[in-house]
gemmi code that builds the backbone of each chain (N, CA, C; Angstrom):
import gemmi

chains = {
    "A": [
        ("GLN", (-2.229, -15.146, -15.227), (-1.959, -14.631, -13.897), (-2.386, -13.168, -13.833)),
        ("VAL", (-2.668, -12.711, -12.622), (-3.075, -11.331, -12.409), (-1.912, -10.409, -12.718)),
        ("GLN", (-2.195, -9.405, -13.546), (-1.161, -8.411, -13.881), (-1.772, -7.035, -13.913)),
        ("LEU", (-1.019, -6.073, -13.419), (-1.369, -4.666, -13.515), (-0.204, -3.979, -14.192)),
        ("VAL", (-0.449, -3.419, -15.376), (0.620, -2.794, -16.142), (0.308, -1.304, -16.284)),
        ("GLN", (1.209, -0.503, -15.769), (1.016, 0.939, -15.752), (1.716, 1.619, -16.923)),
        ("SER", (1.281, 2.839, -17.203), (1.877, 3.636, -18.266), (3.256, 4.125, -17.846)),
        ("GLY", (3.973, 4.692, -18.818), (5.362, 5.041, -18.595), (5.566, 6.346, -17.841)),
        ("ALA", (6.832, 6.595, -17.546), (7.219, 7.763, -16.765), (6.788, 9.058, -17.452)),
        ("GLU", (6.540, 10.057, -16.610), (6.090, 11.359, -17.090), (6.938, 12.457, -16.457)),
        ("VAL", (7.157, 13.503, -17.235), (7.780, 14.724, -16.717), (6.817, 15.862, -17.012)),
        ("LYS", (6.457, 16.581, -15.980), (5.468, 17.644, -16.120), (5.985, 18.935, -15.484)),
        ("LYS", (5.447, 20.025, -15.977), (5.781, 21.326, -15.393), (4.786, 21.654, -14.286)),
        ("PRO", (5.206, 22.457, -13.328), (4.283, 22.878, -12.269), (3.028, 23.500, -12.862)),
        ("GLY", (1.899, 23.140, -12.264), (0.623, 23.654, -12.743), (-0.061, 22.760, -13.759)),
        ("ALA", (0.687, 21.830, -14.333), (0.125, 20.933, -15.332), (-0.632, 19.790, -14.652)),
        ("SER", (-1.197, 18.923, -15.495), (-1.881, 17.713, -15.021), (-1.160, 16.487, -15.564)),
        ("VAL", (-1.368, 15.360, -14.895), (-0.824, 14.096, -15.373), (-1.911, 13.040, -15.298)),
        ("LYS", (-1.906, 12.141, -16.276), (-2.863, 11.044, -16.291), (-2.079, 9.746, -16.397)),
        ("VAL", (-2.259, 8.879, -15.423), (-1.562, 7.601, -15.358), (-2.577, 6.492, -15.563)),
        ("SER", (-2.225, 5.524, -16.378), (-3.134, 4.405, -16.626), (-2.624, 3.121, -15.993)),
        ("CYS", (-3.550, 2.200, -15.778), (-3.242, 0.919, -15.148), (-4.126, -0.125, -15.827)),
        ("LYS", (-3.515, -0.980, -16.644), (-4.280, -1.993, -17.374), (-4.229, -3.316, -16.630)),
        ("ALA", (-5.403, -3.851, -16.350), (-5.511, -5.094, -15.590), (-5.740, -6.287, -16.502)),
        ("SER", (-5.244, -7.422, -16.098), (-5.487, -8.662, -16.833), (-5.407, -9.843, -15.875)),
        ("GLY", (-6.005, -10.945, -16.288), (-5.913, -12.162, -15.501), (-7.010, -12.347, -14.476)),
        ("TYR", (-7.969, -11.434, -14.433), (-9.077, -11.561, -13.488), (-10.252, -10.732, -14.005)),
        ("THR", (-11.397, -10.843, -13.336), (-12.584, -10.080, -13.721), (-12.413, -8.631, -13.282)),
        ("PHE", (-12.183, -7.763, -14.245), (-11.817, -6.367, -13.978), (-12.844, -5.674, -13.085)),
        ("THR", (-14.131, -5.895, -13.355), (-15.172, -5.176, -12.623), (-15.409, -5.735, -11.218)),
        ("GLY", (-14.751, -6.805, -10.887), (-14.990, -7.432, -9.585), (-14.186, -6.853, -8.438)),
        ("HIS", (-13.104, -6.170, -8.759), (-12.182, -5.724, -7.713), (-11.961, -4.212, -7.778)),
        ("TYR", (-12.150, -3.555, -6.615), (-11.798, -2.152, -6.527), (-10.302, -1.975, -6.868)),
        ("MET", (-9.984, -0.768, -7.337), (-8.586, -0.434, -7.608), (-8.215, 0.807, -6.805)),
        ("HIS", (-7.074, 0.722, -6.147), (-6.567, 1.841, -5.369), (-5.385, 2.495, -6.076)),
        ("TRP", (-5.115, 3.720, -5.692), (-3.892, 4.406, -6.115), (-3.126, 4.838, -4.863)),
        ("VAL", (-1.833, 4.570, -4.907), (-0.931, 4.880, -3.800), (0.298, 5.540, -4.401)),
        ("ARG", (0.830, 6.551, -3.731), (2.043, 7.157, -4.246), (3.161, 7.124, -3.209)),
        ("GLN", (4.371, 7.268, -3.729), (5.548, 7.216, -2.858), (6.561, 8.240, -3.345)),
        ("ALA", (6.732, 9.304, -2.573), (7.728, 10.317, -2.901), (9.129, 9.735, -2.701)),
        ("PRO", (10.123, 10.316, -3.339), (11.484, 9.779, -3.239), (11.951, 9.640, -1.795)),
        ("GLY", (12.353, 8.435, -1.423), (12.860, 8.182, -0.089), (11.826, 8.221, 1.018)),
        ("GLN", (10.567, 8.287, 0.642), (9.505, 8.414, 1.630), (8.631, 7.157, 1.687)),
        ("GLY", (7.617, 7.210, 2.539), (6.712, 6.082, 2.713), (5.565, 6.115, 1.718)),
        ("LEU", (4.589, 5.240, 1.988), (3.439, 5.071, 1.096), (2.306, 6.008, 1.504)),
        ("ASP", (1.625, 6.547, 0.505), (0.589, 7.557, 0.722), (-0.629, 7.166, -0.105)),
        ("TRP", (-1.715, 6.776, 0.580), (-2.921, 6.344, -0.115), (-3.655, 7.531, -0.709)),
        ("MET", (-4.067, 7.403, -1.988), (-4.735, 8.503, -2.682), (-6.242, 8.299, -2.785)),
        ("GLY", (-6.671, 7.058, -2.980), (-8.096, 6.811, -3.120), (-8.353, 5.519, -3.870)),
        ("TRP", (-9.643, 5.255, -4.099), (-10.005, 4.065, -4.863), (-11.094, 4.356, -5.866)),
        ("ILE", (-11.217, 3.451, -6.840), (-12.303, 3.473, -7.795), (-12.925, 2.086, -7.857)),
        ("ASN", (-14.224, 2.042, -7.934), (-14.945, 0.807, -8.149), (-15.121, 0.647, -9.657)),
        ("PRO", (-14.394, -0.267, -10.293), (-14.484, -0.391, -11.747), (-15.860, -0.817, -12.243)),
        ("ASN", (-16.667, -1.371, -11.374), (-18.004, -1.812, -11.772), (-18.950, -0.616, -11.926)),
        ("THR", (-18.923, 0.272, -10.959), (-19.862, 1.397, -10.964), (-19.221, 2.731, -11.348)),
        ("GLY", (-17.915, 2.803, -11.254), (-17.222, 4.079, -11.455), (-17.182, 4.933, -10.200)),
        ("GLY", (-17.757, 4.442, -9.111), (-17.723, 5.195, -7.870), (-16.310, 5.363, -7.343)),
        ("THR", (-16.079, 6.470, -6.660), (-14.735, 6.778, -6.173), (-14.763, 7.291, -4.744)),
        ("LYS", (-13.614, 7.199, -4.105), (-13.398, 7.831, -2.808), (-11.946, 8.253, -2.762)),
        ("PHE", (-11.726, 9.489, -2.299), (-10.372, 10.027, -2.298), (-9.942, 10.410, -0.888)),
        ("ALA", (-8.638, 10.336, -0.657), (-8.083, 10.885, 0.573), (-8.300, 12.395, 0.572)),
        ("GLN", (-8.552, 12.929, 1.734), (-8.915, 14.348, 1.828), (-7.858, 15.257, 1.202)),
        ("LYS", (-6.587, 14.911, 1.342), (-5.541, 15.795, 0.847), (-5.535, 15.917, -0.659)),
        ("PHE", (-6.180, 14.990, -1.367), (-6.190, 15.020, -2.828), (-7.530, 15.479, -3.405)),
        ("GLN", (-8.524, 15.609, -2.560), (-9.853, 15.982, -3.061), (-9.796, 17.323, -3.766)),
        ("GLY", (-10.452, 17.349, -4.930), (-10.445, 18.560, -5.740), (-9.330, 18.582, -6.771)),
        ("ARG", (-8.345, 17.702, -6.608), (-7.224, 17.661, -7.542), (-7.101, 16.337, -8.277)),
        ("VAL", (-7.735, 15.303, -7.758), (-7.589, 13.975, -8.343), (-8.909, 13.500, -8.936)),
        ("THR", (-8.792, 12.807, -10.045), (-9.924, 12.148, -10.686), (-9.509, 10.716, -11.000)),
        ("MET", (-10.405, 9.777, -10.749), (-10.153, 8.382, -11.116), (-11.290, 7.901, -11.988)),
        ("THR", (-10.945, 7.340, -13.113), (-11.928, 6.849, -14.069), (-11.544, 5.454, -14.534)),
        ("ARG", (-12.458, 4.832, -15.286), (-12.143, 3.515, -15.818), (-12.778, 3.342, -17.181)),
        ("ASP", (-12.177, 2.437, -17.942), (-12.725, 2.026, -19.237), (-12.840, 0.513, -19.182)),
        ("THR", (-14.042, 0.033, -18.969), (-14.229, -1.413, -18.788), (-13.953, -2.185, -20.079)),
        ("SER", (-14.071, -1.518, -21.234), (-13.860, -2.233, -22.500), (-12.414, -2.663, -22.681)),
        ("ILE", (-11.508, -1.971, -21.992), (-10.088, -2.332, -22.103), (-9.475, -2.606, -20.723)),
        ("SER", (-10.344, -2.808, -19.721), (-9.883, -3.201, -18.377), (-8.785, -2.278, -17.846)),
        ("THR", (-9.050, -0.996, -17.954), (-8.037, -0.002, -17.572), (-8.640, 1.052, -16.659)),
        ("VAL", (-7.887, 1.393, -15.624), (-8.252, 2.508, -14.767), (-7.242, 3.627, -14.972)),
        ("TYR", (-7.708, 4.845, -14.696), (-6.880, 6.027, -14.886), (-6.896, 6.878, -13.613)),
        ("MET", (-5.778, 7.497, -13.348), (-5.666, 8.453, -12.258), (-5.140, 9.753, -12.850)),
        ("ASP", (-5.913, 10.804, -12.647), (-5.579, 12.119, -13.199), (-5.345, 13.063, -12.025)),
        ("LEU", (-4.174, 13.671, -11.966), (-3.847, 14.599, -10.884), (-3.525, 15.962, -11.494)),
        ("SER", (-4.210, 16.982, -11.020), (-4.063, 18.308, -11.613), (-3.285, 19.247, -10.705)),
        ("ARG", (-3.001, 20.414, -11.237), (-2.309, 21.492, -10.496), (-1.068, 20.948, -9.782)),
        ("LEU", (-0.232, 20.316, -10.571), (0.950, 19.658, -10.020), (1.946, 20.663, -9.450)),
        ("THR", (2.579, 20.245, -8.346), (3.701, 20.972, -7.762), (4.864, 19.992, -7.600)),
        ("SER", (5.988, 20.517, -7.191), (7.156, 19.652, -7.003), (6.890, 18.588, -5.929)),
        ("ASP", (5.977, 18.881, -5.023), (5.642, 17.903, -3.980), (4.924, 16.666, -4.543)),
        ("ASP", (4.459, 16.763, -5.777), (3.790, 15.618, -6.403), (4.772, 14.689, -7.112)),
        ("THR", (6.032, 15.049, -7.123), (7.051, 14.160, -7.676), (7.089, 12.877, -6.852)),
        ("ALA", (6.806, 11.759, -7.502), (6.651, 10.496, -6.778), (6.484, 9.358, -7.776)),
        ("VAL", (6.544, 8.154, -7.248), (6.119, 6.979, -8.008), (4.669, 6.699, -7.641)),
        ("TYR", (3.851, 6.539, -8.657), (2.430, 6.300, -8.459), (2.126, 4.847, -8.786)),
        ("TYR", (1.452, 4.182, -7.860), (1.103, 2.773, -8.022), (-0.406, 2.581, -8.060)),
        ("CYS", (-0.872, 1.698, -8.925), (-2.217, 1.173, -8.779), (-2.090, -0.143, -8.011)),
        ("ALA", (-3.131, -0.475, -7.269), (-3.102, -1.679, -6.443), (-4.511, -2.247, -6.363)),
        ("ARG", (-4.645, -3.538, -6.628), (-5.950, -4.187, -6.670), (-6.402, -4.617, -5.284)),
        ("ALA", (-7.653, -4.272, -4.940), (-8.217, -4.763, -3.686), (-8.388, -6.271, -3.759)),
        ("MET", (-8.104, -6.919, -2.639), (-8.048, -8.384, -2.669), (-9.407, -9.054, -2.615)),
        ("THR", (-10.408, -8.380, -2.085), (-11.719, -9.001, -1.881), (-12.702, -8.526, -2.934)),
        ("VAL", (-13.388, -9.465, -3.564), (-14.366, -9.098, -4.594), (-15.439, -8.189, -4.010)),
        ("GLY", (-15.666, -7.077, -4.690), (-16.750, -6.194, -4.308), (-16.512, -5.345, -3.077)),
        ("SER", (-15.282, -5.289, -2.605), (-14.982, -4.524, -1.391), (-13.681, -3.757, -1.560)),
        ("PRO", (-13.645, -2.518, -1.080), (-12.382, -1.765, -1.158), (-11.427, -2.188, -0.053)),
        ("ASP", (-11.119, -3.442, -0.029), (-10.303, -4.030, 1.026), (-8.845, -3.662, 0.793)),
        ("ALA", (-7.991, -4.202, 1.603), (-6.559, -4.036, 1.375), (-6.183, -4.675, 0.045)),
        ("PHE", (-4.983, -4.375, -0.426), (-4.600, -4.791, -1.764), (-3.620, -5.956, -1.760)),
        ("ASP", (-3.780, -6.803, -2.787), (-2.902, -7.961, -2.877), (-2.000, -7.926, -4.097)),
        ("MET", (-2.276, -7.042, -5.043), (-1.450, -6.953, -6.239), (-1.196, -5.495, -6.552)),
        ("TRP", (0.023, -5.218, -6.988), (0.424, -3.852, -7.303), (0.919, -3.766, -8.741)),
        ("GLY", (0.702, -2.601, -9.341), (1.348, -2.324, -10.618), (2.832, -2.060, -10.406)),
        ("GLN", (3.537, -1.910, -11.504), (4.991, -1.737, -11.404), (5.391, -0.333, -10.994)),
        ("GLY", (4.431, 0.591, -11.023), (4.710, 1.969, -10.641), (4.981, 2.842, -11.850)),
        ("THR", (4.595, 4.105, -11.731), (4.849, 5.115, -12.758), (5.518, 6.306, -12.095)),
        ("LYS", (6.714, 6.634, -12.563), (7.427, 7.769, -11.985), (6.943, 9.058, -12.623)),
        ("VAL", (6.495, 9.966, -11.783), (6.067, 11.282, -12.243), (7.012, 12.317, -11.644)),
        ("THR", (7.621, 13.091, -12.507), (8.540, 14.142, -12.079), (7.940, 15.486, -12.445)),
        ("VAL", (7.860, 16.366, -11.458), (7.340, 17.708, -11.689), (8.500, 18.676, -11.535)),
        ("SER", (8.836, 19.334, -12.633), (9.997, 20.213, -12.622), (9.834, 21.291, -13.681)),
        ("SER", (10.274, 22.481, -13.311), (10.209, 23.574, -14.277), (11.433, 23.548, -15.201)),
    ],
    "B": [
        ("GLN", (-0.325, 13.549, 16.387), (0.238, 12.198, 16.503), (-0.276, 11.343, 15.348)),
        ("ALA", (0.613, 10.636, 14.713), (0.229, 9.811, 13.576), (-0.695, 8.681, 14.014)),
        ("VAL", (-1.549, 8.238, 13.101), (-2.459, 7.131, 13.393), (-1.666, 5.850, 13.651)),
        ("LEU", (-0.660, 5.591, 12.805), (0.175, 4.396, 12.921), (1.635, 4.803, 13.038)),
        ("THR", (2.327, 4.263, 14.015), (3.733, 4.573, 14.219), (4.571, 3.297, 14.145)),
        ("GLN", (5.579, 3.335, 13.296), (6.521, 2.222, 13.183), (7.929, 2.726, 13.481)),
        ("PRO", (8.747, 1.912, 14.114), (10.148, 2.334, 14.293), (10.806, 2.476, 12.931)),
        ("ALA", (11.666, 3.471, 12.801), (12.267, 3.748, 11.494), (13.176, 2.626, 11.020)),
        ("SER", (13.846, 1.970, 11.959), (14.787, 0.939, 11.559), (14.877, -0.148, 12.618)),
        ("LEU", (15.342, -1.298, 12.162), (15.525, -2.456, 13.039), (16.613, -3.315, 12.416)),
        ("SER", (17.489, -3.820, 13.232), (18.542, -4.718, 12.758), (18.433, -6.050, 13.480)),
        ("ALA", (18.727, -7.118, 12.754), (18.705, -8.450, 13.352), (19.661, -9.343, 12.574)),
        ("SER", (20.028, -10.441, 13.191), (21.008, -11.340, 12.589), (20.336, -12.438, 11.785)),
        ("PRO", (21.020, -12.939, 10.784), (20.473, -14.081, 10.033), (20.156, -15.243, 10.969)),
        ("GLY", (19.012, -15.867, 10.735), (18.573, -16.983, 11.550), (17.791, -16.585, 12.784)),
        ("ALA", (17.910, -15.331, 13.186), (17.170, -14.840, 14.360), (15.744, -14.490, 13.968)),
        ("SER", (14.988, -14.010, 14.953), (13.631, -13.530, 14.711), (13.589, -12.018, 14.870)),
        ("ALA", (12.685, -11.398, 14.143), (12.501, -9.958, 14.233), (11.034, -9.658, 14.447)),
        ("SER", (10.741, -8.780, 15.401), (9.371, -8.336, 15.652), (9.255, -6.884, 15.237)),
        ("LEU", (8.442, -6.638, 14.230), (8.232, -5.291, 13.748), (6.898, -4.815, 14.300)),
        ("THR", (6.938, -3.663, 14.966), (5.731, -3.182, 15.619), (5.065, -2.069, 14.828)),
        ("CYS", (3.778, -1.972, 15.013), (2.940, -0.950, 14.384), (1.991, -0.470, 15.479)),
        ("THR", (2.315, 0.656, 16.078), (1.573, 1.143, 17.232), (0.457, 2.090, 16.806)),
        ("LEU", (-0.741, 1.803, 17.293), (-1.881, 2.647, 16.967), (-1.957, 3.823, 17.929)),
        ("ARG", (-2.419, 4.941, 17.401), (-2.544, 6.149, 18.204), (-3.457, 5.895, 19.402)),
        ("SER", (-3.165, 6.539, 20.485), (-3.998, 6.453, 21.676), (-5.432, 6.806, 21.332)),
        ("GLY", (-6.352, 5.968, 21.828), (-7.760, 6.172, 21.534), (-8.260, 5.314, 20.387)),
        ("ILE", (-7.347, 4.691, 19.672), (-7.704, 3.748, 18.599), (-7.312, 2.360, 19.093)),
        ("ASN", (-8.291, 1.522, 19.269), (-8.075, 0.212, 19.892), (-7.620, -0.818, 18.863)),
        ("VAL", (-6.421, -1.326, 19.041), (-5.872, -2.276, 18.066), (-6.761, -3.511, 17.902)),
        ("GLY", (-7.497, -3.863, 18.936), (-8.310, -5.071, 18.878), (-9.399, -5.039, 17.822)),
        ("THR", (-9.800, -3.872, 17.403), (-10.902, -3.755, 16.451), (-10.442, -3.680, 14.998)),
        ("TYR", (-9.143, -3.707, 14.774), (-8.622, -3.484, 13.422), (-7.964, -4.709, 12.824)),
        ("ARG", (-8.177, -4.862, 11.543), (-7.377, -5.784, 10.750), (-6.136, -5.013, 10.321)),
        ("ILE", (-4.973, -5.560, 10.585), (-3.727, -4.896, 10.229), (-3.091, -5.634, 9.058)),
        ("HIS", (-2.797, -4.882, 8.036), (-2.209, -5.441, 6.822), (-0.727, -5.071, 6.775)),
        ("TRP", (0.077, -6.005, 6.285), (1.522, -5.804, 6.225), (2.033, -5.984, 4.804)),
        ("TYR", (2.976, -5.092, 4.439), (3.575, -5.116, 3.115), (5.093, -5.052, 3.244)),
        ("GLN", (5.753, -5.692, 2.287), (7.210, -5.665, 2.200), (7.600, -4.959, 0.911)),
        ("GLN", (8.575, -4.076, 0.990), (9.044, -3.398, -0.208), (10.560, -3.422, -0.286)),
        ("LYS", (11.054, -3.948, -1.386), (12.493, -3.947, -1.640), (12.829, -2.812, -2.585)),
        ("PRO", (14.063, -2.313, -2.531), (14.435, -1.145, -3.345), (14.128, -1.332, -4.818)),
        ("GLY", (13.491, -0.313, -5.375), (13.202, -0.319, -6.803), (12.021, -1.158, -7.218)),
        ("SER", (11.310, -1.742, -6.246), (10.168, -2.613, -6.559), (8.918, -2.119, -5.857)),
        ("PRO", (7.747, -2.478, -6.403), (6.516, -2.129, -5.696), (6.391, -2.963, -4.422)),
        ("PRO", (5.580, -2.513, -3.498), (5.339, -3.318, -2.298), (4.703, -4.662, -2.658)),
        ("GLN", (4.899, -5.613, -1.771), (4.296, -6.940, -1.913), (3.467, -7.220, -0.658)),
        ("TYR", (2.299, -7.775, -0.873), (1.422, -8.109, 0.248), (1.964, -9.304, 1.019)),
        ("LEU", (2.032, -9.166, 2.332), (2.492, -10.263, 3.186), (1.326, -10.985, 3.859)),
        ("LEU", (0.591, -10.244, 4.675), (-0.469, -10.884, 5.450), (-1.359, -9.842, 6.096)),
        ("THR", (-2.471, -10.364, 6.609), (-3.439, -9.573, 7.370), (-3.692, -10.292, 8.692)),
        ("TYR", (-3.742, -9.513, 9.768), (-4.015, -10.118, 11.072), (-4.975, -9.256, 11.868)),
        ("LYS", (-6.051, -9.896, 12.323), (-6.921, -9.272, 13.322), (-6.914, -10.092, 14.613)),
        ("SER", (-7.050, -11.386, 14.443), (-7.029, -12.311, 15.565), (-6.588, -13.671, 15.026)),
        ("ASP", (-6.399, -14.623, 15.930), (-5.990, -15.950, 15.471), (-7.067, -16.613, 14.613)),
        ("SER", (-8.298, -16.129, 14.741), (-9.385, -16.704, 13.938), (-9.726, -15.833, 12.733)),
        ("ASP", (-9.048, -14.739, 12.589), (-9.283, -13.813, 11.481), (-7.926, -13.323, 10.989)),
        ("LYS", (-7.351, -14.105, 10.141), (-6.041, -13.776, 9.603), (-5.923, -14.362, 8.206)),
        ("GLN", (-5.010, -13.814, 7.435), (-4.845, -14.248, 6.059), (-3.381, -14.103, 5.668)),
        ("GLN", (-2.867, -15.106, 5.003), (-1.496, -15.087, 4.522), (-1.498, -14.806, 3.030)),
        ("GLY", (-0.596, -13.972, 2.571), (-0.512, -13.716, 1.156), (-0.086, -14.941, 0.380)),
        ("SER", (-0.492, -14.992, -0.847), (-0.161, -16.129, -1.693), (1.361, -16.270, -1.837)),
        ("GLY", (1.873, -17.439, -1.504), (3.305, -17.678, -1.638), (4.159, -17.102, -0.531)),
        ("VAL", (3.552, -16.482, 0.455), (4.324, -15.899, 1.557), (4.687, -17.003, 2.552)),
        ("PRO", (5.965, -17.148, 2.861), (6.378, -18.227, 3.763), (5.740, -18.099, 5.143)),
        ("SER", (5.561, -19.238, 5.785), (4.926, -19.258, 7.109), (5.806, -18.649, 8.192)),
        ("ARG", (7.052, -18.377, 7.878), (7.901, -17.730, 8.885), (7.550, -16.234, 9.039)),
        ("PHE", (6.663, -15.758, 8.192), (6.078, -14.431, 8.367), (4.720, -14.633, 9.048)),
        ("SER", (4.523, -14.022, 10.192), (3.251, -14.177, 10.884), (2.876, -12.872, 11.574)),
        ("GLY", (1.594, -12.770, 11.901), (1.095, -11.573, 12.548), (0.581, -11.861, 13.942)),
        ("SER", (0.573, -10.833, 14.748), (-0.001, -10.930, 16.079), (-0.311, -9.517, 16.565)),
        ("LYS", (-0.787, -9.449, 17.802), (-1.048, -8.146, 18.420), (-0.544, -8.150, 19.850)),
        ("ASP", (-0.194, -6.975, 20.322), (0.131, -6.759, 21.728), (-0.866, -5.730, 22.249)),
        ("ALA", (-1.917, -6.232, 22.863), (-2.978, -5.329, 23.305), (-2.475, -4.321, 24.333)),
        ("SER", (-1.539, -4.748, 25.176), (-1.047, -3.849, 26.219), (-0.288, -2.664, 25.631)),
        ("ALA", (0.302, -2.892, 24.468), (1.038, -1.829, 23.780), (0.204, -1.172, 22.688)),
        ("ASN", (-1.015, -1.679, 22.493), (-1.902, -1.194, 21.427), (-1.215, -1.249, 20.068)),
        ("ALA", (-0.596, -2.399, 19.798), (0.237, -2.522, 18.603), (-0.016, -3.821, 17.855)),
        ("GLY", (0.127, -3.739, 16.557), (0.191, -4.924, 15.733), (1.640, -5.309, 15.561)),
        ("ILE", (1.891, -6.588, 15.354), (3.261, -7.086, 15.248), (3.382, -7.970, 14.024)),
        ("LEU", (4.455, -7.750, 13.269), (4.853, -8.665, 12.204), (6.082, -9.405, 12.713)),
        ("LEU", (5.957, -10.703, 12.843), (7.068, -11.520, 13.311), (7.679, -12.256, 12.138)),
        ("ILE", (8.973, -12.103, 11.981), (9.691, -12.822, 10.942), (10.692, -13.732, 11.638)),
        ("SER", (10.503, -15.016, 11.465), (11.415, -15.966, 12.104), (12.407, -16.509, 11.081)),
        ("GLY", (13.519, -17.028, 11.563), (14.531, -17.576, 10.669), (14.962, -16.576, 9.612)),
        ("LEU", (15.359, -15.388, 10.066), (15.681, -14.304, 9.147), (16.687, -14.728, 8.087)),
        ("GLN", (16.419, -14.262, 6.870), (17.318, -14.498, 5.752), (17.731, -13.157, 5.166)),
        ("SER", (18.822, -13.157, 4.457), (19.318, -11.905, 3.876), (18.279, -11.276, 2.945)),
        ("GLU", (17.493, -12.117, 2.298), (16.473, -11.604, 1.368), (15.321, -10.900, 2.077)),
        ("ASP", (15.253, -11.005, 3.400), (14.204, -10.320, 4.157), (14.549, -8.852, 4.396)),
        ("GLU", (15.752, -8.467, 4.045), (16.139, -7.072, 4.208), (15.293, -6.224, 3.257)),
        ("ALA", (14.508, -5.321, 3.844), (13.519, -4.565, 3.076), (12.863, -3.544, 3.993)),
        ("ASP", (11.981, -2.738, 3.394), (11.100, -1.858, 4.161), (9.778, -2.578, 4.376)),
        ("TYR", (9.230, -2.411, 5.573), (7.956, -3.055, 5.922), (6.967, -2.000, 6.369)),
        ("TYR", (5.762, -2.071, 5.796), (4.719, -1.099, 6.097), (3.488, -1.803, 6.660)),
        ("CYS", (2.894, -1.191, 7.675), (1.591, -1.653, 8.148), (0.528, -0.696, 7.613)),
        ("MET", (-0.710, -1.178, 7.602), (-1.808, -0.384, 7.040), (-3.119, -0.803, 7.697)),
        ("ILE", (-3.986, 0.163, 7.918), (-5.326, -0.133, 8.419), (-6.347, 0.751, 7.711)),
        ("TRP", (-7.598, 0.305, 7.777), (-8.723, 1.170, 7.446), (-9.081, 1.931, 8.728)),
        ("HIS", (-9.119, 3.252, 8.625), (-9.495, 4.065, 9.785), (-10.383, 5.203, 9.318)),
        ("SER", (-11.580, 5.243, 9.841), (-12.541, 6.281, 9.440), (-12.719, 6.303, 7.927)),
        ("SER", (-12.870, 5.126, 7.362), (-13.168, 4.935, 5.931), (-12.048, 5.344, 4.999)),
        ("VAL", (-10.865, 5.537, 5.518), (-9.722, 5.799, 4.654), (-8.605, 4.842, 5.038)),
        ("LEU", (-7.723, 4.599, 4.070), (-6.580, 3.735, 4.328), (-5.430, 4.570, 4.871)),
        ("VAL", (-4.793, 4.035, 5.888), (-3.684, 4.736, 6.524), (-2.480, 3.804, 6.590)),
        ("PHE", (-1.329, 4.315, 6.202), (-0.086, 3.564, 6.288), (0.746, 4.041, 7.476)),
        ("GLY", (1.492, 3.111, 8.052), (2.549, 3.504, 8.954), (3.713, 4.051, 8.144)),
        ("GLY", (4.655, 4.667, 8.829), (5.781, 5.284, 8.139), (6.807, 4.307, 7.609)),
        ("GLY", (6.687, 3.037, 8.010), (7.602, 2.019, 7.503), (8.785, 1.770, 8.412)),
        ("THR", (9.249, 0.523, 8.423), (10.442, 0.120, 9.166), (11.431, -0.484, 8.187)),
        ("LYS", (12.663, 0.032, 8.228), (13.713, -0.535, 7.397), (14.395, -1.644, 8.185)),
        ("LEU", (14.248, -2.869, 7.718), (14.849, -4.022, 8.384), (16.177, -4.353, 7.731)),
        ("THR", (17.205, -4.359, 8.549), (18.537, -4.733, 8.085), (18.891, -6.089, 8.671)),
        ("VAL", (19.345, -6.988, 7.839), (19.750, -8.315, 8.289), (21.264, -8.403, 8.166)),
        ("LEU", (21.930, -8.426, 9.316), (23.405, -8.435, 9.287), (23.995, -9.293, 10.379)),
    ],
}
model = gemmi.Model(1)
for chain_id, residues in chains.items():
    chain = gemmi.Chain(chain_id)
    for i, (resn, *xyz) in enumerate(residues, 1):
        res = gemmi.Residue()
        res.name, res.seqid = resn, gemmi.SeqId(i, " ")
        for name, pos in zip(("N", "CA", "C"), xyz):
            atom = gemmi.Atom()
            atom.name, atom.element = name, gemmi.Element(name[0])
            atom.pos, atom.b_iso = gemmi.Position(*pos), 0.0
            res.add_atom(atom)
        chain.add_residue(res)
    model.add_chain(chain)
structure = gemmi.Structure()
structure.add_model(model)
structure.setup_entities()
């Protein structure tokens, strides 16, 4: 079955960077775009961007441009989201989510379990 | 003005129906968009429910009961998630989402209480 398993919780200091991983299984990794979405405590969903695991191409939401990097390692079917210059406003649960349509950054049908990132001095 | 607006909360009784609205900003025509709906229960990631553009362009998530359905109200410029035969397990947050100007946009979410 399709599974997305994310790395564990992180605690970071302001100004630091965090790298979250998302390991996919149960489907052809390079066939489906992967998105990242975050959710601050008690808040709604906030789309960050996507990566095409086949080509490595990316697109980011404007608010994260310059601070976010998304990469992939096809040998282990894993995508990574790296967010730099962290502030307390980046405290959130970060989710990877698989696009449902092969070869298209469509809406998502599967989500990882989430990774809690806490930014605190 | 936000691209997508959802009421913050909605209450309905078990067995009744609930219509959750997702209103598009003025100037954005709901008829041209596929609207995606997600359900999120506390402490869990969101789950995909369905996608609706028209009666001929719609998709139900795998395992999602048919009592969850989508529609549109063109006069209100809104997408609608209809949940019929409400059950206590339907109590959750519901989010709508669209592609707009090549980026994904979420509504603020509606907290559905079943009581």
